[in-house]
N, C-alpha and C positions, 0 to 999 in steps of 0.2 A: 386300265389299258383299253382304249377305244375298240380295239380289234375283237375284244371279248363280247361286244354287244351284238345281239341279233337284230337284224333290220327286217321289219315287216313293211314291204313296199305298199301294202294296202292301207297302212295307217296314215292318219293325218297329224300325228304328233310331229313337232319340230322344236329345235333349239334356236332361240333368238338371242344373239349376242350384240349388245350395244356398247360402243366405246366412243365417248366424246372427249376430245383433248383440246386444251387451250394453252397457249403460251402467253404469259403475262408480260408486260413491258418491264417489270422489275426483275426478270430473269428466272421466273418460277413457272413451272408447268402444273396444270391441274387436269385431272382426268376423272370421269365417272365411268365405271365399268359395271355392266349388268349382264347376267346370264339368266335366261328364263327357259323353262320347259313348258311348251304350249300344246294344247290338244283341243279337239272338239269334244264337248260334253253333251250328253243327252239328258234332258230334265225328266226325271221319273214321272210316270203317269201322264205325260204330255207328248206331243209330237214336236216339241221345240228343241232346238240345238243351240249351244253356245259355241261359236267359233272363236278360236284363239284364246281359250281360257288358260290362265296361268296356273299350273299345278305344282311348280317348284321355281324358286328364284333365289338369287344371291347377288349382292352388289357391294361396291366400295367406291369411295372417293379417295384419290391419290393426289399428293402434292410432292414436289421436289424439283431439283435442278435438272436442266435439260440433258446433262451429260449422259445419264443412264436411264432416263425416263422411259424411253421406248421399250427397253428391256424389262423394266418394272411393270409396265402395262401388260406386255406380253406374258410375263410370268403370272400376273394376277388372272388373266384370261385362262391360262393353262391350269392354274390351281382350281379355279371355279369349275372348269370343265371336268377335272378329275373328281371334284366333290359331287358333281351331277352324276357321273358314271358310277361312283361308289354307291350313291343313294339309289340309283336305278337298279343296280345289281342286287342290292339288299332287298328292295321291294319286289323284284322279279327273279327269284333264284331259278337256276336251271333245273 
């Protein structure tokens, strides 16, 4: 449940969701869905930072008829987001 996450407004962490959907002339849809957790990382013993480093990601390619394709893509984004939240809460217990 997203409401259980604590938000630190000073953090530069962010979730990046990418969805690319194509409708093919043969009546089939194709989608690539990616969810990434990004953050700024400091390289130890240096003054260097890595902006937008991926620290968690998941993705899938979906295919199917257009009749329920939008719902399937939406459910995939929801499932991936729930996976991210579960992993975050496991790594950051209260």
